ZAVO-460121 format. One record per residue (C-alpha): residue number from 1; x, y, z. Coordinates in steps of 0.1 Angstrom, whole numbers, plus 5000, padded with zeros to 4 digits. Example, Ala and Ser with C-alpha at 12.3 -4.5 7.8 and 13.67 -1.06 7.14 Angstrom:
! ZAVO-460121
<atom k="1" X="5123" Y="4955" Z="5078"/>
<atom k="2" X="5137" Y="4989" Z="5071"/>
END
This chain:
! ZAVO-460121
<atom k="1" X="7246" Y="6817" Z="1195"/>
<atom k="2" X="7228" Y="6849" Z="1202"/>
<atom k="3" X="7193" Y="6835" Z="1198"/>
<atom k="4" X="7177" Y="6811" Z="1224"/>
<atom k="5" X="7145" Y="6792" Z="1227"/>
<atom k="6" X="7142" Y="6793" Z="1265"/>
<atom k="7" X="7163" Y="6823" Z="1276"/>
<atom k="8" X="7193" Y="6827" Z="1299"/>
<atom k="9" X="7206" Y="6798" Z="1320"/>
<atom k="10" X="7232" Y="6790" Z="1346"/>
<atom k="11" X="7250" Y="6756" Z="1344"/>
<atom k="12" X="7260" Y="6737" Z="1375"/>
<atom k="13" X="7291" Y="6715" Z="1370"/>
<atom k="14" X="7309" Y="6716" Z="1404"/>
<atom k="15" X="7340" Y="6694" Z="1405"/>
<atom k="16" X="7334" Y="6681" Z="1369"/>
<atom k="17" X="7341" Y="6709" Z="1344"/>
<atom k="18" X="7369" Y="6699" Z="1320"/>
<atom k="19" X="7365" Y="6662" Z="1329"/>
<atom k="20" X="7344" Y="6635" Z="1311"/>
<atom k="21" X="7318" Y="6639" Z="1338"/>
<atom k="22" X="7312" Y="6675" Z="1326"/>
<atom k="23" X="7303" Y="6667" Z="1290"/>
<atom k="24" X="7267" Y="6681" Z="1293"/>
<atom k="25" X="7281" Y="6714" Z="1305"/>
<atom k="26" X="7308" Y="6713" Z="1278"/>
<atom k="27" X="7282" Y="6708" Z="1251"/>
<atom k="28" X="7262" Y="6738" Z="1264"/>
<atom k="29" X="7292" Y="6760" Z="1266"/>
<atom k="30" X="7302" Y="6752" Z="1230"/>
<atom k="31" X="7268" Y="6755" Z="1214"/>
<atom k="32" X="7231" Y="6757" Z="1223"/>
<atom k="33" X="7201" Y="6772" Z="1206"/>
<atom k="34" X="7178" Y="6764" Z="1235"/>
<atom k="35" X="7195" Y="6786" Z="1261"/>
<atom k="36" X="7219" Y="6815" Z="1264"/>
<atom k="37" X="7245" Y="6803" Z="1290"/>
<atom k="38" X="7255" Y="6831" Z="1312"/>
<atom k="39" X="7277" Y="6813" Z="1338"/>
<atom k="40" X="7291" Y="6779" Z="1348"/>
<atom k="41" X="7295" Y="6769" Z="1384"/>
<atom k="42" X="7327" Y="6750" Z="1394"/>
<atom k="43" X="7347" Y="6764" Z="1422"/>
<atom k="44" X="7379" Y="6748" Z="1409"/>
<atom k="45" X="7380" Y="6771" Z="1379"/>
<atom k="46" X="7366" Y="6802" Z="1395"/>
<atom k="47" X="7374" Y="6834" Z="1376"/>
<atom k="48" X="7383" Y="6817" Z="1343"/>
<atom k="49" X="7366" Y="6817" Z="1309"/>
<atom k="50" X="7346" Y="6785" Z="1302"/>
<atom k="51" X="7356" Y="6784" Z="1265"/>
<atom k="52" X="7392" Y="6789" Z="1272"/>
<atom k="53" X="7393" Y="6761" Z="1297"/>
<atom k="54" X="7379" Y="6734" Z="1274"/>
<atom k="55" X="7389" Y="6746" Z="1240"/>
<atom k="56" X="7415" Y="6773" Z="1244"/>
<atom k="57" X="7391" Y="6798" Z="1228"/>
<atom k="58" X="7374" Y="6825" Z="1250"/>
<atom k="59" X="7336" Y="6826" Z="1247"/>
<atom k="60" X="7330" Y="6851" Z="1275"/>
<atom k="61" X="7311" Y="6826" Z="1297"/>
<atom k="62" X="7325" Y="6830" Z="1332"/>
<atom k="63" X="7331" Y="6802" Z="1356"/>
<atom k="64" X="7321" Y="6810" Z="1392"/>
<atom k="65" X="7323" Y="6793" Z="1425"/>
<atom k="66" X="7286" Y="6796" Z="1436"/>
<atom k="67" X="7251" Y="6803" Z="1424"/>
<atom k="68" X="7251" Y="6836" Z="1443"/>
<atom k="69" X="7281" Y="6848" Z="1424"/>
<atom k="70" X="7265" Y="6838" Z="1391"/>
<atom k="71" X="7233" Y="6857" Z="1399"/>
<atom k="72" X="7253" Y="6887" Z="1410"/>
<atom k="73" X="7272" Y="6888" Z="1377"/>
<atom k="74" X="7239" Y="6883" Z="1358"/>
<atom k="75" X="7223" Y="6912" Z="1376"/>
<atom k="76" X="7253" Y="6934" Z="1366"/>
<atom k="77" X="7247" Y="6924" Z="1330"/>
<atom k="78" X="7209" Y="6929" Z="1334"/>
<atom k="79" X="7202" Y="6894" Z="1321"/>
<atom k="80" X="7187" Y="6874" Z="1349"/>
<atom k="81" X="7185" Y="6837" Z="1341"/>
<atom k="82" X="7153" Y="6818" Z="1345"/>
<atom k="83" X="7169" Y="6783" Z="1343"/>
<atom k="84" X="7193" Y="6763" Z="1364"/>
<atom k="85" X="7208" Y="6733" Z="1344"/>
<atom k="86" X="7225" Y="6704" Z="1361"/>
<atom k="87" X="7254" Y="6700" Z="1337"/>
<atom k="88" X="7269" Y="6669" Z="1353"/>
<atom k="89" X="7272" Y="6636" Z="1335"/>
<atom k="90" X="7287" Y="6612" Z="1360"/>
<atom k="91" X="7291" Y="6574" Z="1354"/>
<atom k="92" X="7257" Y="6558" Z="1360"/>
<atom k="93" X="7239" Y="6592" Z="1357"/>
<atom k="94" X="7233" Y="6596" Z="1394"/>
<atom k="95" X="7230" Y="6630" Z="1411"/>
<atom k="96" X="7257" Y="6638" Z="1437"/>
<atom k="97" X="7241" Y="6647" Z="1470"/>
<atom k="98" X="7264" Y="6676" Z="1472"/>
<atom k="99" X="7244" Y="6692" Z="1444"/>
<atom k="100" X="7211" Y="6693" Z="1464"/>
<atom k="101" X="7219" Y="6724" Z="1484"/>
<atom k="102" X="7225" Y="6745" Z="1452"/>
<atom k="103" X="7194" Y="6731" Z="1435"/>
<atom k="104" X="7173" Y="6742" Z="1465"/>
<atom k="105" X="7190" Y="6776" Z="1463"/>
<atom k="106" X="7181" Y="6779" Z="1426"/>
<atom k="107" X="7145" Y="6770" Z="1433"/>
<atom k="108" X="7143" Y="6796" Z="1461"/>
<atom k="109" X="7156" Y="6821" Z="1436"/>
<atom k="110" X="7125" Y="6812" Z="1414"/>
<atom k="111" X="7146" Y="6794" Z="1388"/>
<atom k="112" X="7133" Y="6765" Z="1368"/>
<atom k="113" X="7156" Y="6735" Z="1373"/>
<atom k="114" X="7165" Y="6711" Z="1344"/>
<atom k="115" X="7183" Y="6678" Z="1350"/>
<atom k="116" X="7193" Y="6650" Z="1326"/>
<atom k="117" X="7203" Y="6625" Z="1353"/>
<atom k="118" X="7186" Y="6593" Z="1365"/>
<atom k="119" X="7177" Y="6607" Z="1399"/>
<atom k="120" X="7144" Y="6624" Z="1391"/>
<atom k="121" X="7141" Y="6658" Z="1409"/>
<atom k="122" X="7104" Y="6658" Z="1402"/>
<atom k="123" X="7100" Y="6628" Z="1425"/>
<atom k="124" X="7117" Y="6644" Z="1454"/>
<atom k="125" X="7090" Y="6657" Z="1477"/>
<atom k="126" X="7111" Y="6684" Z="1493"/>
<atom k="127" X="7122" Y="6698" Z="1459"/>
<atom k="128" X="7086" Y="6696" Z="1446"/>
<atom k="129" X="7074" Y="6716" Z="1476"/>
<atom k="130" X="7101" Y="6743" Z="1472"/>
<atom k="131" X="7093" Y="6746" Z="1435"/>
<atom k="132" X="7056" Y="6749" Z="1442"/>
<atom k="133" X="7062" Y="6776" Z="1468"/>
<atom k="134" X="7083" Y="6796" Z="1443"/>
<atom k="135" X="7061" Y="6790" Z="1412"/>
<atom k="136" X="7089" Y="6773" Z="1392"/>
<atom k="137" X="7093" Y="6739" Z="1376"/>
<atom k="138" X="7114" Y="6707" Z="1378"/>
<atom k="139" X="7122" Y="6691" Z="1344"/>
<atom k="140" X="7138" Y="6656" Z="1343"/>
<atom k="141" X="7148" Y="6650" Z="1307"/>
<atom k="142" X="7156" Y="6613" Z="1313"/>
<atom k="143" X="7122" Y="6606" Z="1329"/>
<atom k="144" X="7106" Y="6579" Z="1307"/>
<atom k="145" X="7075" Y="6587" Z="1286"/>
<atom k="146" X="7043" Y="6568" Z="1291"/>
<atom k="147" X="7043" Y="6535" Z="1272"/>
<atom k="148" X="7014" Y="6545" Z="1250"/>
<atom k="149" X="7035" Y="6574" Z="1237"/>
<atom k="150" X="7064" Y="6552" Z="1226"/>
<atom k="151" X="7069" Y="6536" Z="1191"/>
<atom k="152" X="7078" Y="6501" Z="1182"/>
<atom k="153" X="7099" Y="6495" Z="1150"/>
<atom k="154" X="7076" Y="6494" Z="1120"/>
<atom k="155" X="7097" Y="6495" Z="1089"/>
<atom k="156" X="7087" Y="6530" Z="1079"/>
<atom k="157" X="7124" Y="6539" Z="1079"/>
<atom k="158" X="7125" Y="6525" Z="1044"/>
<atom k="159" X="7104" Y="6554" Z="1032"/>
<atom k="160" X="7131" Y="6579" Z="1042"/>
<atom k="161" X="7149" Y="6589" Z="1010"/>
<atom k="162" X="7175" Y="6614" Z="1022"/>
<atom k="163" X="7211" Y="6605" Z="1031"/>
<atom k="164" X="7219" Y="6595" Z="1067"/>
<atom k="165" X="7253" Y="6597" Z="1085"/>
<atom k="166" X="7258" Y="6580" Z="1118"/>
<atom k="167" X="7285" Y="6594" Z="1142"/>
<atom k="168" X="7297" Y="6565" Z="1163"/>
<atom k="169" X="7325" Y="6563" Z="1187"/>
<atom k="170" X="7351" Y="6540" Z="1202"/>
<atom k="171" X="7341" Y="6550" Z="1237"/>
<atom k="172" X="7315" Y="6569" Z="1257"/>
<atom k="173" X="7321" Y="6606" Z="1264"/>
<atom k="174" X="7345" Y="6608" Z="1234"/>
<atom k="175" X="7330" Y="6637" Z="1215"/>
<atom k="176" X="7304" Y="6622" Z="1192"/>
<atom k="177" X="7278" Y="6648" Z="1197"/>
<atom k="178" X="7302" Y="6677" Z="1193"/>
<atom k="179" X="7315" Y="6662" Z="1160"/>
<atom k="180" X="7279" Y="6656" Z="1149"/>
<atom k="181" X="7270" Y="6693" Z="1154"/>
<atom k="182" X="7301" Y="6704" Z="1136"/>
<atom k="183" X="7292" Y="6682" Z="1106"/>
<atom k="184" X="7256" Y="6695" Z="1107"/>
<atom k="185" X="7267" Y="6732" Z="1107"/>
<atom k="186" X="7294" Y="6725" Z="1081"/>
<atom k="187" X="7269" Y="6708" Z="1057"/>
<atom k="188" X="7244" Y="6736" Z="1063"/>
<atom k="189" X="7271" Y="6762" Z="1053"/>
<atom k="190" X="7276" Y="6743" Z="1021"/>
<atom k="191" X="7239" Y="6745" Z="1012"/>
<atom k="192" X="7227" Y="6711" Z="1024"/>
<atom k="193" X="7195" Y="6711" Z="1044"/>
<atom k="194" X="7206" Y="6691" Z="1074"/>
<atom k="195" X="7191" Y="6681" Z="1107"/>
<atom k="196" X="7206" Y="6664" Z="1138"/>
<atom k="197" X="7189" Y="6634" Z="1153"/>
<atom k="198" X="7198" Y="6638" Z="1190"/>
<atom k="199" X="7200" Y="6607" Z="1211"/>
<atom k="200" X="7209" Y="6620" Z="1245"/>
<atom k="201" X="7199" Y="6647" Z="1270"/>
<atom k="202" X="7226" Y="6672" Z="1260"/>
<atom k="203" X="7214" Y="6673" Z="1223"/>
<atom k="204" X="7179" Y="6682" Z="1236"/>
<atom k="205" X="7194" Y="6709" Z="1259"/>
<atom k="206" X="7213" Y="6723" Z="1229"/>
<atom k="207" X="7180" Y="6726" Z="1209"/>
<atom k="208" X="7180" Y="6696" Z="1186"/>
<atom k="209" X="7144" Y="6696" Z="1173"/>
<atom k="210" X="7144" Y="6658" Z="1167"/>
<atom k="211" X="7157" Y="6643" Z="1199"/>
<atom k="212" X="7152" Y="6611" Z="1219"/>
<atom k="213" X="7169" Y="6603" Z="1251"/>
<atom k="214" X="7178" Y="6567" Z="1246"/>
<atom k="215" X="7189" Y="6562" Z="1283"/>
<atom k="216" X="7153" Y="6568" Z="1293"/>
<atom k="217" X="7137" Y="6541" Z="1272"/>
<atom k="218" X="7127" Y="6505" Z="1278"/>
<atom k="219" X="7148" Y="6484" Z="1254"/>
<atom k="220" X="7118" Y="6472" Z="1234"/>
<atom k="221" X="7112" Y="6507" Z="1222"/>
<atom k="222" X="7147" Y="6519" Z="1214"/>
<atom k="223" X="7147" Y="6509" Z="1178"/>
<atom k="224" X="7112" Y="6522" Z="1173"/>
<atom k="225" X="7120" Y="6556" Z="1188"/>
<atom k="226" X="7151" Y="6559" Z="1166"/>
<atom k="227" X="7131" Y="6550" Z="1135"/>
<atom k="228" X="7103" Y="6574" Z="1145"/>
<atom k="229" X="7127" Y="6604" Z="1151"/>
<atom k="230" X="7144" Y="6598" Z="1117"/>
<atom k="231" X="7111" Y="6594" Z="1099"/>
<atom k="232" X="7095" Y="6625" Z="1115"/>
<atom k="233" X="7126" Y="6646" Z="1107"/>
<atom k="234" X="7125" Y="6635" Z="1071"/>
<atom k="235" X="7088" Y="6639" Z="1067"/>
<atom k="236" X="7086" Y="6673" Z="1084"/>
<atom k="237" X="7118" Y="6690" Z="1073"/>
<atom k="238" X="7125" Y="6675" Z="1038"/>
<atom k="239" X="7162" Y="6675" Z="1045"/>
<atom k="240" X="7191" Y="6665" Z="1022"/>
<atom k="241" X="7210" Y="6649" Z="1051"/>
<atom k="242" X="7202" Y="6636" Z="1086"/>
<atom k="243" X="7231" Y="6633" Z="1111"/>
<atom k="244" X="7226" Y="6606" Z="1138"/>
<atom k="245" X="7243" Y="6612" Z="1171"/>
<atom k="246" X="7258" Y="6580" Z="1185"/>
<atom k="247" X="7257" Y="6568" Z="1222"/>
<atom k="248" X="7283" Y="6549" Z="1241"/>
<atom k="249" X="7303" Y="6526" Z="1218"/>
<atom k="250" X="7297" Y="6492" Z="1203"/>
<atom k="251" X="7319" Y="6472" Z="1227"/>
<atom k="252" X="7319" Y="6494" Z="1258"/>
<atom k="253" X="7311" Y="6471" Z="1288"/>
<atom k="254" X="7290" Y="6497" Z="1306"/>
<atom k="255" X="7275" Y="6517" Z="1277"/>
<atom k="256" X="7272" Y="6493" Z="1247"/>
<atom k="257" X="7257" Y="6515" Z="1221"/>
<atom k="258" X="7255" Y="6521" Z="1183"/>
<atom k="259" X="7240" Y="6488" Z="1172"/>
<atom k="260" X="7203" Y="6500" Z="1174"/>
<atom k="261" X="7214" Y="6532" Z="1155"/>
<atom k="262" X="7228" Y="6511" Z="1127"/>
<atom k="263" X="7200" Y="6486" Z="1127"/>
<atom k="264" X="7170" Y="6509" Z="1130"/>
<atom k="265" X="7184" Y="6543" Z="1117"/>
<atom k="266" X="7197" Y="6526" Z="1085"/>
<atom k="267" X="7226" Y="6551" Z="1080"/>
<atom k="268" X="7243" Y="6552" Z="1046"/>
<atom k="269" X="7277" Y="6554" Z="1062"/>
<atom k="270" X="7296" Y="6561" Z="1095"/>
<atom k="271" X="7320" Y="6587" Z="1108"/>
<atom k="272" X="7339" Y="6572" Z="1138"/>
<atom k="273" X="7351" Y="6593" Z="1167"/>
<atom k="274" X="7382" Y="6581" Z="1185"/>
<atom k="275" X="7405" Y="6592" Z="1214"/>
<atom k="276" X="7439" Y="6578" Z="1205"/>
<atom k="277" X="7454" Y="6584" Z="1239"/>
<atom k="278" X="7426" Y="6567" Z="1257"/>
<atom k="279" X="7437" Y="6531" Z="1263"/>
<atom k="280" X="7409" Y="6520" Z="1287"/>
<atom k="281" X="7371" Y="6526" Z="1286"/>
<atom k="282" X="7363" Y="6559" Z="1304"/>
<atom k="283" X="7357" Y="6553" Z="1340"/>
<atom k="284" X="7365" Y="6515" Z="1339"/>
<atom k="285" X="7402" Y="6509" Z="1344"/>
<atom k="286" X="7412" Y="6474" Z="1334"/>
<atom k="287" X="7389" Y="6473" Z="1304"/>
<atom k="288" X="7410" Y="6480" Z="1274"/>
<atom k="289" X="7395" Y="6497" Z="1244"/>
<atom k="290" X="7397" Y="6475" Z="1213"/>
<atom k="291" X="7420" Y="6488" Z="1186"/>
<atom k="292" X="7403" Y="6512" Z="1162"/>
<atom k="293" X="7407" Y="6489" Z="1132"/>
<atom k="294" X="7390" Y="6462" Z="1152"/>
<atom k="295" X="7361" Y="6485" Z="1159"/>
<atom k="296" X="7359" Y="6496" Z="1123"/>
<atom k="297" X="7356" Y="6459" Z="1112"/>
<atom k="298" X="7330" Y="6453" Z="1138"/>
<atom k="299" X="7308" Y="6482" Z="1126"/>
<atom k="300" X="7312" Y="6472" Z="1090"/>
<atom k="301" X="7305" Y="6435" Z="1096"/>
<atom k="302" X="7273" Y="6439" Z="1116"/>
<atom k="303" X="7259" Y="6468" Z="1095"/>
<atom k="304" X="7271" Y="6461" Z="1059"/>
<atom k="305" X="7280" Y="6498" Z="1056"/>
<atom k="306" X="7313" Y="6516" Z="1055"/>
<atom k="307" X="7332" Y="6538" Z="1079"/>
<atom k="308" X="7342" Y="6567" Z="1057"/>
<atom k="309" X="7363" Y="6588" Z="1080"/>
<atom k="310" X="7378" Y="6590" Z="1115"/>
<atom k="311" X="7375" Y="6621" Z="1138"/>
<atom k="312" X="7397" Y="6623" Z="1168"/>
<atom k="313" X="7394" Y="6636" Z="1204"/>
<atom k="314" X="7428" Y="6652" Z="1212"/>
<atom k="315" X="7426" Y="6647" Z="1249"/>
<atom k="316" X="7461" Y="6640" Z="1264"/>
<atom k="317" X="7479" Y="6654" Z="1233"/>
<atom k="318" X="7501" Y="6684" Z="1228"/>
<atom k="319" X="7490" Y="6704" Z="1198"/>
<atom k="320" X="7520" Y="6693" Z="1178"/>
<atom k="321" X="7509" Y="6656" Z="1183"/>
<atom k="322" X="7475" Y="6660" Z="1167"/>
<atom k="323" X="7484" Y="6660" Z="1130"/>
<atom k="324" X="7509" Y="6632" Z="1136"/>
<atom k="325" X="7482" Y="6611" Z="1152"/>
<atom k="326" X="7459" Y="6618" Z="1123"/>
<atom k="327" X="7485" Y="6607" Z="1098"/>
<atom k="328" X="7492" Y="6576" Z="1119"/>
<atom k="329" X="7455" Y="6566" Z="1119"/>
<atom k="330" X="7452" Y="6573" Z="1082"/>
<atom k="331" X="7482" Y="6550" Z="1075"/>
<atom k="332" X="7468" Y="6523" Z="1098"/>
<atom k="333" X="7432" Y="6523" Z="1085"/>
<atom k="334" X="7434" Y="6539" Z="1051"/>
<atom k="335" X="7407" Y="6563" Z="1062"/>
<atom k="336" X="7410" Y="6602" Z="1062"/>
<atom k="337" X="7414" Y="6614" Z="1098"/>
<atom k="338" X="7407" Y="6648" Z="1112"/>
<atom k="339" X="7405" Y="6667" Z="1145"/>
<atom k="340" X="7374" Y="6688" Z="1137"/>
<atom k="341" X="7373" Y="6705" Z="1171"/>
<atom k="342" X="7409" Y="6718" Z="1168"/>
<atom k="343" X="7410" Y="6726" Z="1131"/>
<atom k="344" X="7374" Y="6728" Z="1120"/>
<atom k="345" X="7354" Y="6705" Z="1098"/>
<atom k="346" X="7360" Y="6719" Z="1063"/>
<atom k="347" X="7382" Y="6691" Z="1051"/>
<atom k="348" X="7359" Y="6665" Z="1064"/>
<atom k="349" X="7329" Y="6683" Z="1048"/>
<atom k="350" X="7346" Y="6682" Z="1015"/>
<atom k="351" X="7348" Y="6644" Z="1017"/>
<atom k="352" X="7312" Y="6640" Z="1029"/>
<atom k="353" X="7300" Y="6662" Z="1001"/>
<atom k="354" X="7313" Y="6636" Z="0976"/>
<atom k="355" X="7296" Y="6608" Z="0996"/>
<atom k="356" X="7263" Y="6627" Z="0995"/>
<atom k="357" X="7261" Y="6631" Z="0957"/>
END
């Protein structure tokens, strides 16, 4: 995107780019309306193109080995970034101590620092002092809101008359948000007024107007905040379609997610994201992922709505395996199956258009 809400930014992803722990950086590299990403920091991939690394498609975002190199490149391009984003998404959401040196360096270069992790930079006295000295800010996206600003479920979701699609997954870090954006943009191209309901820190970083960070909420308010985000998007934007970004997966032992989205968001149907080559839950060896047909039955049983399509994450596959895997899943489940990241979302959008009539 050429436009941005908050200007140029550098993304820190040391030792995590092109791994599941780099999914925040990946999302920003693929798409963001909030920032213009000018560089990614990960010394392992120094000198390569960020888009080429994760998708095989150059996007002219360089990967560098340090903040100083990123700033030097930006100076050459005459586009100095004002924001330093922690693009890591490690298990448990904890900040590696190895990142602190670079965060301090960013603050001393008068950059605002944004983090979506559970270790709140704005509560670190040393960082607060450096930020104050350099007239810059520390923004913790996962920092909980005050209780009096949160919503409890009220039932107003029943007033929402537009169609709602939930993008759920069979695991965490499996590509739900990326697929959700591709569906949003595909439907918009077909003339449907469509909004994304973001549910994690990366969707907010990408510029989703109606975003909640579910990981930051006390459990009592999760359903209410989902309902409120859906209701406000419908009331303010008058959309034809709302696309709800899933979190975790229904039976993930560490990140059980999706039930509140089904219960409180009241979607009309589900698109299920799946990584066929992933046999165990990401980051938790020994915990086998339940078969996709089992997960489909679970979603449909608890919600009473249907899974209408499967989208796959092609990690671990050669390109010639992708279509074969899609055909296999179609034969096993009876559901149309696509790799929208590799081949685009046009075929899936054709199916969704019929469901939205």
